[in-house]
BAMARVEX-457128 format. One record per atom (N, C-alpha, C, CB): y, z, x; residue in three letters; atom name. Coordinates in steps of 0.05 Angstrom, whole numbers. Atoms other than C-alpha are relative to their C-alpha. Glycine has a CB too. Layout:
<nodes>
Y,Z,X,residuo,atomo
Y,Z,X,Ala,CA
...
</nodes>
This chain:
<nodes>
Y,Z,X,residuo,atomo
0,0,29,Met,N
20,-40,267,Met,CA
-28,0,-11,Met,C
16,-24,-11,Met,CB
26,0,13,Gln,N
-40,-23,224,Gln,CA
-1,-21,-22,Gln,C
-5,28,-13,Gln,CB
5,18,22,Ile,N
-71,-71,175,Ile,CA
-17,14,-21,Ile,C
-14,-27,9,Ile,CB
14,-14,22,Ala,N
-93,-44,107,Ala,CA
-11,-21,-19,Ala,C
19,19,-15,Ala,CB
12,20,19,Pro,N
-142,-92,72,Pro,CA
1,10,-29,Pro,C
-29,-5,8,Pro,CB
-1,-6,29,Ser,N
-131,-93,-3,Ser,CA
-25,-9,-14,Ser,C
25,-12,-13,Ser,CB
25,8,13,Ile,N
-196,-91,-42,Ile,CA
4,-15,-26,Ile,C
-16,25,-5,Ile,CB
-5,17,23,Leu,N
-161,-126,-100,Leu,CA
-9,-29,4,Leu,C
29,1,-7,Leu,CB
9,27,-6,Ser,N
-180,-190,-64,Ser,CA
-29,-2,9,Ser,C
17,-11,22,Ser,CB
28,-1,-9,Ala,N
-251,-168,-46,Ala,CA
-19,-8,-23,Ala,C
-7,28,11,Ala,CB
21,5,20,Asp,N
-316,-183,-82,Asp,CA
-5,25,-16,Asp,C
-26,-11,14,Asp,CB
3,-24,17,Phe,N
-316,-134,-140,Phe,CA
-29,9,-3,Phe,C
13,-4,-27,Phe,CB
28,-6,3,Gly,N
-391,-138,-143,Gly,CA
-12,14,24,Gly,C
-15,-24,-7,Gly,CB
11,-12,-24,Asn,N
-399,-111,-73,Asn,CA
22,13,16,Asn,C
-14,-22,17,Asn,CB
-23,-13,-12,Leu,N
-339,-68,-58,Leu,CA
-7,18,24,Leu,C
16,15,-20,Leu,CB
8,-18,-22,Ala,N
-376,-18,-15,Ala,CA
-4,-15,26,Ala,C
-25,16,-8,Ala,CB
5,16,-24,Glu,N
-399,-72,33,Glu,CA
26,-12,10,Glu,C
-21,-21,-5,Glu,CB
-26,11,-8,Ala,N
-330,-104,33,Ala,CA
16,20,16,Ala,C
16,-9,-25,Ala,CB
-14,-21,-15,Val,N
-301,-38,57,Val,CA
-14,5,26,Val,C
2,26,-17,Val,CB
14,-5,-25,Arg,N
-355,-26,108,Arg,CA
6,-22,21,Arg,C
-31,0,-5,Arg,CB
-5,22,-19,Val,N
-342,-95,139,Val,CA
27,3,14,Val,C
-1,-27,-15,Val,CB
-27,-2,-12,Val,N
-267,-84,150,Val,CA
3,27,15,Val,C
21,-2,-21,Val,CB
0,-25,-15,Asp,N
-279,-12,172,Asp,CA
-11,-5,29,Asp,C
-18,22,-14,Asp,CB
12,6,-26,Lys,N
-324,-37,229,Lys,CA
18,-19,16,Lys,C
-28,-12,-4,Lys,CB
-17,20,-13,Ala,N
-274,-93,244,Ala,CA
27,11,9,Ala,C
4,-23,-18,Ala,CB
-24,-12,-11,Gly,N
-217,-45,258,Gly,CA
23,3,-19,Gly,C
9,-15,23,Gly,CB
-21,-5,20,Ala,N
-178,-37,193,Ala,CA
12,28,5,Ala,C
-10,-2,-29,Ala,CB
-13,-26,-4,Gly,N
-127,19,195,Gly,CA
-4,19,-24,Gly,C
29,-4,4,Gly,CB
4,-15,25,Arg,N
-137,41,122,Arg,CA
-8,-19,-21,Arg,C
26,15,-8,Arg,CB
9,17,23,Ile,N
-161,15,55,Ile,CA
21,4,-22,Ile,C
-28,8,-10,Ile,CB
-21,0,21,His,N
-110,-4,1,His,CA
-13,-5,-27,His,C
21,-22,6,His,CB
12,1,26,Ile,N
-130,7,-71,Ile,CA
22,-3,-21,Ile,C
-18,25,-6,Ile,CB
-20,5,20,Asp,N
-86,-24,-125,Asp,CA
-10,9,-27,Asp,C
7,-30,-1,Asp,CB
7,-11,26,Val,N
-87,13,-191,Val,CA
20,-11,-21,Val,C
-1,31,0,Val,CB
-17,13,19,Met,N
-59,-26,-251,Met,CA
-8,7,-28,Met,C
0,-31,4,Met,CB
6,-10,26,Asp,N
-54,-4,-323,Asp,CA
4,-19,-23,Asp,C
18,24,-5,Asp,CB
-4,19,21,Gly,N
-38,-68,-361,Gly,CA
26,5,-15,Gly,C
-22,1,-19,Gly,CB
-25,-6,13,Arg,N
30,-39,-380,Arg,CA
23,-3,20,Arg,C
0,29,-12,Arg,CB
-20,3,-21,Phe,N
73,-30,-318,Phe,CA
-2,-28,13,Phe,C
-2,22,21,Phe,CB
6,27,-9,Val,N
40,-94,-293,Val,CA
-20,-12,-19,Val,C
-10,-1,30,Val,CB
17,12,20,Pro,N
0,-144,-334,Pro,CA
-30,6,3,Pro,C
4,-29,-1,Pro,CB
29,-2,-4,Asn,N
-69,-134,-303,Asn,CA
-10,29,-2,Asn,C
-7,-11,27,Asn,CB
15,-26,-2,Leu,N
-120,-77,-305,Leu,CA
-17,-1,25,Leu,C
-17,5,-26,Leu,CB
17,0,-23,Ser,N
-157,-54,-244,Ser,CA
-15,27,2,Ser,C
15,-5,26,Ser,CB
18,-22,-7,Phe,N
-189,7,-212,Phe,CA
9,27,-11,Phe,C
-3,1,30,Phe,CB
-5,-28,7,Gly,N
-194,80,-233,Gly,CA
-9,18,21,Gly,C
-13,7,-27,Gly,CB
8,-20,-20,Pro,N
-209,144,-196,Pro,CA
-29,-3,9,Pro,C
4,28,-10,Pro,CB
28,3,-8,Gln,N
-284,128,-196,Gln,CA
-4,-18,24,Gln,C
-16,-10,-24,Gln,CB
2,18,-23,Ile,N
-274,72,-146,Ile,CA
7,16,26,Ile,C
19,-24,-3,Ile,CB
-7,-16,-24,Val,N
-241,121,-98,Val,CA
-24,18,7,Val,C
25,17,-6,Val,CB
23,-17,-5,Glu,N
-300,168,-106,Glu,CA
-22,-15,14,Glu,C
-11,12,-26,Glu,CB
22,16,-12,Val,N
-349,112,-89,Val,CA
7,-7,29,Val,C
-4,-26,-16,Val,CB
-8,9,-27,Leu,N
-309,87,-29,Leu,CA
3,23,20,Leu,C
26,-16,-1,Leu,CB
-2,-24,-18,Arg,N
-298,157,-2,Arg,CA
-27,5,13,Arg,C
9,24,-17,Arg,CB
26,-5,-11,Lys,N
-373,159,10,Lys,CA
-9,-20,21,Lys,C
-21,0,-22,Lys,CB
9,21,-18,Val,N
-376,95,51,Val,CA
19,-4,23,Val,C
-3,-26,-15,Val,CB
-18,3,-23,Thr,N
-316,102,98,Thr,CA
15,25,5,Thr,C
20,-23,-6,Thr,CB
-18,-22,-8,Asp,N
-276,153,136,Asp,CA
29,-9,3,Asp,C
-10,13,26,Asp,CB
-27,10,-1,Leu,N
-215,108,136,Leu,CA
17,13,-22,Leu,C
1,-30,-2,Leu,CB
-17,-9,22,Pro,N
-155,134,97,Pro,CA
0,-19,-23,Pro,C
29,3,10,Pro,CB
-1,15,25,Leu,N
-156,111,25,Leu,CA
27,4,-12,Leu,C
-23,8,-19,Leu,CB
-26,-2,12,Glu,N
-87,95,-1,Glu,CA
-1,-13,-28,Glu,C
22,-13,17,Glu,CB
0,9,28,Val,N
-77,88,-76,Val,CA
28,-8,-8,Val,C
-11,23,-19,Val,CB
-26,11,8,His,N
-20,44,-100,His,CA
1,0,-31,His,C
4,-29,12,His,CB
-1,-3,29,Leu,N
-4,66,-171,Leu,CA
20,-19,-12,Leu,C
6,29,-8,Leu,CB
-18,18,15,Met,N
25,7,-211,Met,CA
-5,6,-29,Met,C
-6,-30,7,Met,CB
6,-10,27,Val,N
24,47,-275,Val,CA
25,14,-11,Val,C
-24,19,0,Val,CB
-20,-17,13,Gln,N
71,78,-326,Gln,CA
-10,29,0,Gln,C
6,-10,-28,Gln,CB
7,-29,0,Asn,N
73,154,-327,Asn,CA
-19,7,23,Asn,C
-12,8,-27,Asn,CB
18,-4,-22,Pro,N
42,159,-257,Pro,CA
-7,30,4,Pro,C
11,-11,25,Pro,CB
4,-29,-4,Glu,N
48,235,-259,Glu,CA
-28,9,-10,Glu,C
21,16,-15,Glu,CB
26,-9,11,Lys,N
-15,241,-302,Lys,CA
-24,-9,17,Lys,C
-3,-10,-29,Lys,CB
22,10,-16,Trp,N
-57,203,-250,Trp,CA
-1,12,27,Trp,C
3,-30,2,Trp,CB
0,-11,-26,Val,N
-39,243,-189,Val,CA
-25,17,5,Val,C
25,17,5,Val,CB
23,-19,-4,Glu,N
-91,298,-198,Glu,CA
-27,-14,0,Glu,C
1,21,-22,Glu,CB
26,13,-1,Pro,N
-149,252,-216,Pro,CA
-6,-16,26,Pro,C
-3,-19,-23,Pro,CB
5,15,-25,Phe,N
-139,207,-155,Phe,CA
-1,18,24,Phe,C
22,-21,3,Phe,CB
2,-19,-22,Ala,N
-127,265,-108,Ala,CA
-27,13,0,Ala,C
23,21,-2,Ala,CB
26,-13,2,Ala,N
-190,299,-133,Ala,CA
-22,-20,8,Ala,C
-5,10,-28,Ala,CB
20,20,-7,Ala,N
-228,233,-123,Ala,CA
-2,-5,30,Ala,C
5,-25,-15,Ala,CB
1,3,-29,Gly,N
-211,233,-49,Gly,CA
22,-18,12,Gly,C
-25,-11,7,Gly,CB
-21,16,-11,Ala,N
-147,192,-42,Ala,CA
15,16,22,Ala,C
20,-8,-23,Ala,CB
-15,-12,-21,Asp,N
-111,206,23,Asp,CA
30,-4,-3,Asp,C
-9,-11,27,Asp,CB
-28,7,5,Ile,N
-45,173,3,Ile,CA
2,-10,-28,Ile,C
11,-21,21,Ile,CB
-5,10,27,Ile,N
-18,163,-67,Ile,CA
29,-9,-1,Ile,C
-5,22,-22,Ile,CB
-27,12,0,Met,N
42,117,-76,Met,CA
8,-8,-29,Met,C
1,-25,18,Met,CB
-11,3,27,Val,N
87,112,-138,Val,CA
24,-18,1,Val,C
6,28,-12,Val,CB
-24,17,3,His,N
137,59,-159,His,CA
23,16,-11,His,C
-6,-24,-18,His,CB
-24,-13,10,Val,N
207,85,-167,Val,CA
8,-12,-28,Val,C
24,-4,19,Val,CB
-6,13,26,Glu,N
213,36,-226,Glu,CA
-18,9,-23,Glu,C
-2,-30,3,Glu,CB
20,-6,20,Ser,N
153,66,-262,Ser,CA
4,26,-15,Ser,C
-27,0,13,Ser,CB
-4,-26,13,Thr,N
180,134,-281,Thr,CA
29,9,3,Thr,C
-19,21,13,Thr,CB
-27,-12,-3,Pro,N
247,168,-295,Pro,CA
-1,26,16,Pro,C
12,5,-28,Pro,CB
3,-26,-13,His,N
219,229,-259,His,CA
-13,-4,28,His,C
-16,20,-17,His,CB
13,7,-25,Ile,N
205,200,-190,Ile,CA
-3,25,19,Ile,C
15,-22,14,Ile,CB
1,-24,-17,His,N
221,266,-154,His,CA
-23,18,-8,His,C
26,16,0,His,CB
22,-16,10,Arg,N
172,303,-198,Arg,CA
-27,-12,7,Arg,C
2,4,-31,Arg,CB
25,14,-6,Ala,N
118,251,-189,Ala,CA
-8,4,30,Ala,C
2,-29,-7,Ala,CB
6,-3,-28,Leu,N
124,254,-113,Leu,CA
-5,29,8,Leu,C
24,-11,16,Leu,CB
5,-28,-5,Ser,N
127,329,-113,Ser,CA
-28,8,-8,Ser,C
20,18,-15,Ser,CB
27,-6,9,Leu,N
62,332,-152,Leu,CA
-20,-10,21,Leu,C
-6,-14,-27,Leu,CB
17,10,-21,Ile,N
30,288,-98,Ile,CA
0,19,24,Ile,C
8,-28,8,Ile,CB
-3,-18,-24,Asn,N
57,334,-43,Asn,CA
-14,27,-5,Asn,C
29,4,6,Asn,CB
14,-25,6,Gln,N
26,393,-79,Gln,CA
-30,-3,0,Gln,C
10,11,-27,Gln,CB
29,6,-1,Ser,N
-42,359,-78,Ser,CA
-9,-2,29,Ser,C
-6,-26,-16,Ser,CB
11,4,-27,Thr,N
-86,343,-18,Thr,CA
9,-26,12,Thr,C
-30,2,-1,Thr,CB
-8,27,-10,Ala,N
-55,273,-12,Ala,CA
28,0,10,Ala,C
-3,-20,-23,Ala,CB
-27,6,-8,Lys,N
6,247,23,Lys,CA
13,-17,-21,Lys,C
0,-15,28,Lys,CB
-15,14,21,Ser,N
61,217,-19,Ser,CA
14,-25,11,Ser,C
20,18,-13,Ser,CB
-15,24,-7,Gly,N
92,148,-18,Gly,CA
16,-10,-24,Gly,C
-19,-22,10,Gly,CB
-16,12,20,Val,N
147,114,-57,Val,CA
1,-30,4,Val,C
29,12,0,Val,CB
2,29,-1,Val,N
145,40,-74,Val,CA
25,-13,-13,Val,C
-25,-10,-14,Val,CB
-22,14,12,Ile,N
202,-9,-87,Ile,CA
-7,-30,-4,Ile,C
26,2,17,Ile,CB
5,28,7,Asn,N
196,-77,-122,Asn,CA
19,-18,15,Asn,C
3,-4,-30,Asn,CB
-18,19,-14,Pro,N
228,-140,-92,Pro,CA
29,1,-10,Pro,C
-10,-28,-4,Pro,CB
-27,-1,10,Gly,N
289,-132,-137,Gly,CA
13,27,1,Gly,C
0,-9,-28,Gly,CB
-11,-27,-2,Thr,N
300,-59,-122,Thr,CA
11,6,28,Thr,C
-22,21,-7,Thr,CB
-12,-5,-26,Pro,N
348,-39,-66,Pro,CA
-11,26,12,Pro,C
30,1,-1,Pro,CB
8,-25,-13,Val,N
331,14,-14,Val,CA
16,24,-9,Val,C
3,-4,31,Val,CB
-17,-22,9,Ser,N
389,55,-40,Ser,CA
-12,15,-24,Ser,C
27,-10,-7,Ser,CB
12,-13,24,Ala,N
347,70,-103,Ala,CA
-18,23,8,Ala,C
-15,-20,-16,Ala,CB
19,-22,-8,Ile,N
301,116,-62,Ile,CA
13,18,21,Ile,C
-25,-13,12,Ile,CB
-12,-17,-20,Asp,N
352,149,-16,Asp,CA
-6,30,-4,Asp,C
30,-4,-1,Asp,CB
2,-28,5,Met,N
345,216,-50,Met,CA
-28,11,3,Met,C
10,6,-28,Met,CB
28,-10,-3,Val,N
269,220,-43,Val,CA
-11,-5,28,Val,C
-17,-13,-21,Val,CB
10,5,-27,Leu,N
262,196,29,Leu,CA
-8,25,15,Leu,C
20,-16,16,Leu,CB
8,-24,-15,Pro,N
261,268,55,Pro,CA
-27,12,-9,Pro,C
21,21,-4,Pro,CB
24,-13,9,Ile,N
199,285,14,Ile,CA
-25,-19,0,Ile,C
4,10,-28,Ile,CB
22,18,0,Val,N
155,224,25,Val,CA
-10,-5,29,Val,C
7,-27,-13,Val,CB
12,7,-26,Gln,N
108,204,82,Gln,CA
-4,-30,2,Gln,C
-27,15,3,Gln,CB
4,29,0,Gln,N
106,131,63,Gln,CA
21,-14,-18,Gln,C
-29,-7,-10,Gln,CB
-16,17,17,Val,N
153,77,37,Val,CA
-13,-27,0,Val,C
30,-2,10,Val,CB
12,26,3,Leu,N
121,14,10,Leu,CA
20,-20,-11,Leu,C
-25,2,-18,Leu,CB
-18,22,8,Val,N
164,-49,7,Val,CA
-17,-23,-11,Val,C
17,-9,24,Val,CB
15,22,12,Met,N
136,-100,-42,Met,CA
14,-26,8,Met,C
-1,3,-31,Met,CB
-11,26,-7,Thr,N
146,-171,-17,Thr,CA
-11,-22,-19,Thr,C
-7,-7,29,Thr,CB
6,17,23,Val,N
117,-201,-81,Val,CA
5,17,-25,Val,C
-30,-12,0,Val,CB
-1,-16,25,Asp,N
124,-180,-154,Asp,CA
-27,12,-4,Asp,C
9,-17,-24,Asp,CB
26,-13,1,Pro,N
69,-129,-166,Pro,CA
-17,-10,-24,Pro,C
4,30,-3,Pro,CB
19,5,22,Gly,N
7,-143,-208,Gly,CA
-20,-22,5,Gly,C
15,-6,-23,Gly,CB
18,22,-5,Phe,N
-26,-205,-179,Phe,CA
-4,-4,30,Phe,C
11,-26,-14,Phe,CB
5,7,-28,Ser,N
-59,-223,-113,Ser,CA
5,-30,4,Ser,C
-29,7,8,Ser,CB
-3,28,-7,Gly,N
-46,-288,-77,Gly,CA
27,-12,-5,Gly,C
-19,-16,-16,Gly,CB
-27,11,4,Gln,N
29,-294,-90,Gln,CA
13,-6,27,Gln,C
17,21,-15,Gln,CB
-15,7,-24,His,N
79,-322,-41,His,CA
19,22,9,His,C
15,-27,-4,His,CB
-18,-20,-13,Phe,N
117,-276,6,Phe,CA
29,-6,-6,Phe,C
-5,1,30,Phe,CB
-29,3,5,Ile,N
191,-264,-12,Ile,CA
14,9,26,Ile,C
9,17,-25,Ile,CB
-10,-7,-27,Pro,N
224,-267,57,Pro,CA
26,17,0,Pro,C
6,-24,15,Pro,CB
-25,-16,1,Glu,N
290,-235,34,Glu,CA
-5,30,3,Glu,C
15,-6,-25,Glu,CB
6,-28,-1,Asn,N
254,-169,31,Asn,CA
-5,11,28,Asn,C
-24,6,-17,Asn,CB
2,-9,-28,Leu,N
245,-167,107,Leu,CA
24,17,8,Leu,C
-3,-24,19,Leu,CB
-24,-16,-7,Ala,N
316,-140,110,Ala,CA
-3,29,-8,Ala,C
24,-12,-14,Ala,CB
5,-27,8,Lys,N
292,-78,73,Lys,CA
-15,16,22,Lys,C
-15,2,-26,Lys,CB
14,-13,-21,Ile,N
245,-62,130,Ile,CA
20,9,22,Ile,C
-22,-19,13,Ile,CB
-20,-6,-20,Asp,N
302,-66,179,Asp,CA
18,23,-9,Asp,C
17,-25,6,Asp,CB
-17,-21,11,Glu,N
345,-22,134,Glu,CA
-14,27,2,Glu,C
8,-6,-29,Glu,CB
15,-25,0,Leu,N
290,31,129,Leu,CA
-4,10,29,Leu,C
-27,-4,-13,Leu,CB
2,-8,-28,Val,N
279,31,204,Val,CA
26,12,10,Val,C
-7,-25,18,Val,CB
-26,-11,-8,Thr,N
354,43,215,Thr,CA
4,27,-12,Thr,C
22,-19,-9,Thr,CB
-3,-27,13,Ile,N
355,100,164,Ile,CA
-17,20,14,Ile,C
-8,-2,-30,Ile,CB
18,-19,-13,Arg,N
295,133,197,Arg,CA
9,7,28,Arg,C
-28,-12,1,Arg,CB
-9,-5,-27,Asp,N
323,125,267,Asp,CA
24,18,1,Asp,C
6,-26,14,Asp,CB
-25,-15,0,Arg,N
389,156,247,Arg,CA
-4,28,-12,Arg,C
21,-14,-17,Arg,CB
6,-27,13,Asn,N
356,216,211,Asn,CA
-26,10,11,Asn,C
0,-3,-31,Asn,CB
25,-9,-12,Pro,N
305,250,256,Pro,CA
-18,17,-18,Pro,C
6,16,25,Pro,CB
16,-16,18,Glu,N
283,295,199,Glu,CA
-18,-17,-18,Glu,C
18,18,-17,Glu,CB
17,18,16,Leu,N
253,235,163,Leu,CA
-23,-10,16,Leu,C
17,-24,-11,Leu,CB
24,8,-15,Asn,N
182,218,181,Asn,CA
-18,-18,-15,Asn,C
-16,25,8,Asn,CB
16,18,16,Phe,N
159,165,132,Phe,CA
-8,-25,16,Phe,C
15,-9,-25,Phe,CB
9,26,-10,Glu,N
118,104,152,Glu,CA
10,-22,-19,Glu,C
-31,-1,2,Glu,CB
-9,23,15,Ile,N
141,36,129,Ile,CA
-23,-20,-4,Ile,C
25,-14,13,Ile,CB
22,18,7,Glu,N
90,-8,94,Glu,CA
10,-24,-16,Glu,C
-22,15,-15,Glu,CB
-7,25,14,Val,N
94,-79,68,Val,CA
-24,-11,-15,Val,C
12,-22,20,Val,CB
22,9,16,Asp,N
52,-108,12,Asp,CA
8,-25,-16,Asp,C
-9,23,-20,Asp,CB
-4,24,16,Gly,N
49,-178,-16,Gly,CA
4,-25,16,Gly,C
24,4,-17,Gly,CB
-2,25,-13,Gly,N
35,-246,12,Gly,CA
0,1,31,Gly,C
25,-13,-8,Gly,CB
0,-3,-29,Val,N
25,-221,83,Val,CA
-25,-15,10,Val,C
-1,30,9,Val,CB
21,17,-10,Asn,N
-16,-276,116,Asn,CA
5,-7,29,Asn,C
-3,-26,-17,Asn,CB
-3,6,-29,Glu,N
-23,-308,185,Glu,CA
28,-11,6,Glu,C
-21,-19,8,Glu,CB
-26,11,-4,Asp,N
45,-341,176,Asp,CA
22,21,-1,Asp,C
6,-22,-19,Asp,CB
-21,-20,5,Arg,N
82,-277,158,Arg,CA
-4,26,16,Arg,C
0,7,-29,Arg,CB
5,-27,-10,Ile,N
48,-219,193,Ile,CA
15,6,26,Ile,C
-30,2,5,Ile,CB
-15,-5,-25,Ala,N
83,-228,260,Ala,CA
29,8,-6,Ala,C
0,-25,18,Ala,CB
-27,-7,8,Ala,N
151,-225,226,Ala,CA
1,28,-11,Ala,C
11,-20,-21,Ala,CB
1,-28,11,Val,N
131,-162,188,Val,CA
-1,20,22,Val,C
-24,3,-19,Val,CB
2,-18,-23,Ala,N
111,-129,253,Ala,CA
26,0,16,Ala,C
-23,-9,18,Ala,CB
-25,2,-16,Arg,N
174,-154,289,Arg,CA
23,16,-13,Arg,C
8,-29,3,Arg,CB
-21,-14,13,Tyr,N
219,-124,236,Tyr,CA
-4,30,1,Tyr,C
2,-9,-29,Tyr,CB
4,-29,-5,Gly,N
187,-56,248,Gly,CA
-18,14,-20,Gly,C
26,13,-1,Gly,CB
19,-13,18,Ala,N
135,-44,194,Ala,CA
-22,14,15,Ala,C
-12,-20,-20,Ala,CB
22,-15,-12,Asp,N
82,8,211,Asp,CA
-28,-9,-11,Asp,C
4,29,-5,Asp,CB
24,7,14,Val,N
30,-18,161,Val,CA
5,-26,-16,Val,C
-11,23,-18,Val,CB
-2,24,17,Ala,N
17,-86,129,Ala,CA
-25,-2,-17,Ala,C
3,-26,18,Ala,CB
23,5,18,Val,N
-27,-95,68,Val,CA
-7,-29,0,Val,C
7,10,-30,Val,CB
10,28,0,Ala,N
-69,-158,70,Ala,CA
-24,-2,-18,Ala,C
-6,-10,29,Ala,CB
22,4,18,Gly,N
-113,-179,13,Gly,CA
-14,-26,3,Gly,C
9,3,-28,Gly,CB
12,27,-2,Ser,N
-126,-253,8,Ser,CA
-4,-9,29,Ser,C
18,-21,-15,Ser,CB
1,8,-28,Ala,N
-112,-262,82,Ala,CA
-24,12,14,Ala,C
25,9,15,Ala,CB
24,-12,-11,Val,N
-171,-216,97,Val,CA
-25,-10,-14,Val,C
2,31,-1,Val,CB
25,4,15,Tyr,N
-221,-229,42,Tyr,CA
-5,-29,-9,Tyr,C
0,17,-24,Tyr,CB
6,28,8,Asp,N
-212,-303,25,Asp,CA
-15,-14,23,Asp,C
26,-15,-6,Asp,CB
14,15,-20,Gly,N
-259,-350,61,Gly,CA
-27,11,9,Gly,C
17,-3,24,Gly,CB
27,-10,-4,Gly,N
-319,-305,65,Gly,CA
-6,16,25,Gly,C
-18,-21,-1,Gly,CB
5,-15,-25,Asp,N
-312,-275,135,Asp,CA
23,19,5,Asp,C
-3,-19,24,Asp,CB
-22,-19,-1,Ala,N
-268,-214,127,Ala,CA
4,12,28,Ala,C
-5,23,-19,Ala,CB
-2,-11,-27,Ala,N
-284,-187,197,Ala,CA
15,-20,18,Ala,C
-27,6,11,Ala,CB
-13,20,-16,Ala,N
-262,-252,230,Ala,CA
29,-3,-8,Ala,C
-14,-27,-1,Ala,CB
-28,3,10,Asn,N
-200,-258,186,Asn,CA
17,24,9,Asn,C
0,-2,-30,Asn,CB
-14,-23,-9,Leu,N
-180,-187,203,Leu,CA
5,-1,30,Leu,C
-15,26,-7,Leu,CB
-3,2,-29,Ala,N
-191,-198,277,Ala,CA
22,-20,7,Ala,C
-26,-9,13,Ala,CB
-21,20,-4,His,N
-146,-260,273,His,CA
27,12,-5,His,C
-5,-25,-17,His,CB
-26,-13,6,Leu,N
-90,-221,240,Leu,CA
8,20,21,Leu,C
-1,13,-28,Leu,CB
-6,-20,-21,Lys,N
-95,-166,291,Lys,CA
9,-14,26,Lys,C
-24,18,5,Lys,CB
-7,15,-24,Glu,N
-91,-217,347,Glu,CA
29,-10,-2,Glu,C
-19,-24,5,Glu,CB
-27,10,4,Leu,N
-26,-245,317,Leu,CA
22,20,4,Leu,C
2,-12,-27,Leu,CB
-21,-20,-3,Ile,N
10,-179,324,Ile,CA
-3,16,26,Ile,C
-1,20,-23,Ile,CB
2,-13,-26,Arg,N
-12,-160,394,Arg,CA
23,-7,18,Arg,C
-26,-7,14,Arg,CB
</nodes>
């Protein structure tokens, strides 16, 4: 299982170095949370951050759009260098169109479901995505507690994928993944785990990442 450090928990004054550190320490990709103050309460990064980070790492940059009307942001983030762009099914009435726009760009597409959203809500778009992100906290804030009931969604998605060979999406988990939870996330079958506070809190991101990787060996 890959670990994707979330820069939402990093030092905003030195993001380039925060990414370099986890790149050297063996991160699988970099997770970039984009919030608009409407779909979720907070505001965060724009396409310019992707442009900056694209220059300091060769790791895949995945953009998690927590925004209303995500369709209008696909082209700017793809042009900035995003490798993966993920859209919440709850954020738009036109989820198929939004994902199709991503697939027409240079980026891979991903669909995201909130803790209260069942897997059945995305059944119809699973054939066109390369990523499914299961939220294990309510989106919008770092440092929240993991909602364990959502582990069952990982198991459900693994079963769906195993029964349908034409589906090739990766399963990612985001929210509250720390040293107490990461082994369970891996055991249930996730391919990628987002870790923000668990990597960047405490000042030694490389050591924290190494510890998490050791827990899933």
